[in-house]
C-alpha positions as CSV (number, residue, x, y, z in Angstrom):
1,M,-11.3,-17.8,7.4
2,T,-9.3,-17.3,4.5
3,R,-5.6,-18.8,4.1
4,F,-2.9,-16.0,4.0
5,I,-2.1,-15.5,-0.1
6,E,1.8,-15.1,-1.0
7,W,1.8,-11.8,-3.1
8,T,4.5,-12.7,-6.5
9,V,6.5,-9.9,-8.0
10,Q,3.8,-10.3,-10.8
11,D,0.8,-9.4,-8.3
12,I,3.3,-6.9,-6.8
13,E,3.8,-5.1,-10.5
14,K,0.5,-5.2,-11.0
15,M,-0.7,-3.2,-8.2
16,K,2.3,-1.0,-8.8
17,M,1.2,-0.1,-12.0
18,A,-2.7,0.2,-11.2
19,F,-1.9,2.6,-7.9
20,L,0.5,4.8,-9.9
21,E,-2.3,4.7,-12.9
22,G,-4.4,5.9,-10.2
23,K,-6.9,3.2,-9.9
24,K,-9.4,2.9,-7.2
25,I,-8.3,0.6,-4.5
26,K,-11.0,-1.6,-4.4
27,I,-11.0,-1.8,-7.9
28,I,-7.3,-3.4,-7.7
29,A,-8.7,-5.6,-5.0
30,K,-10.5,-6.9,-6.6
31,Q,-9.0,-7.4,-9.6
32,L,-5.8,-8.6,-7.7
33,G,-8.5,-11.1,-6.0
34,R,-7.2,-9.5,-2.7
35,S,-8.9,-6.8,-0.2
36,P,-8.4,-3.5,0.0
37,T,-7.0,-3.6,3.4
38,A,-5.0,-5.7,2.1
39,L,-4.0,-3.7,-0.9
40,N,-3.2,-0.8,1.9
41,K,-0.9,-2.6,4.3
42,A,0.9,-4.3,1.0
43,L,1.5,-0.1,-0.8
44,S,2.9,1.2,2.1
45,R,5.2,-2.6,2.9
46,F,6.3,-3.0,-0.4
47,G,7.8,0.7,-1.0
48,I,5.1,2.0,-3.4
49,R,3.4,4.3,-0.8
50,E,4.9,6.3,2.1
51,S,3.0,4.8,5.2
52,K,0.3,6.9,6.9
53,E,3.3,6.8,9.9
54,T,5.8,8.3,8.4
55,S,4.0,10.5,5.9
56,N,2.8,12.4,9.0
57,P,4.8,16.2,9.2
58,M,3.3,16.1,12.9
59,I,5.3,13.1,14.2
60,Y,8.8,15.2,12.9
61,T,7.8,18.0,14.7
62,L,6.7,15.6,18.0
63,V,10.4,14.7,18.1
64,G,11.8,17.8,17.5
65,L,12.6,17.2,13.9
66,T,12.9,18.8,10.5
67,I,12.0,17.2,7.0
């Protein structure tokens, strides 16, 4: 079992730049020594990409909100 590795400011910045440049998640993850799952979670956690829960317009429709 692998141990949790803290995200450093440098790792977050590298991830952000690569993601915004359009690089694939698998490639970024490999460059940073992380799994694609960890990278996807970090993208949402650090506000680089909206999480799937907040980006789905159906959720707002279900609770009667408009965006």
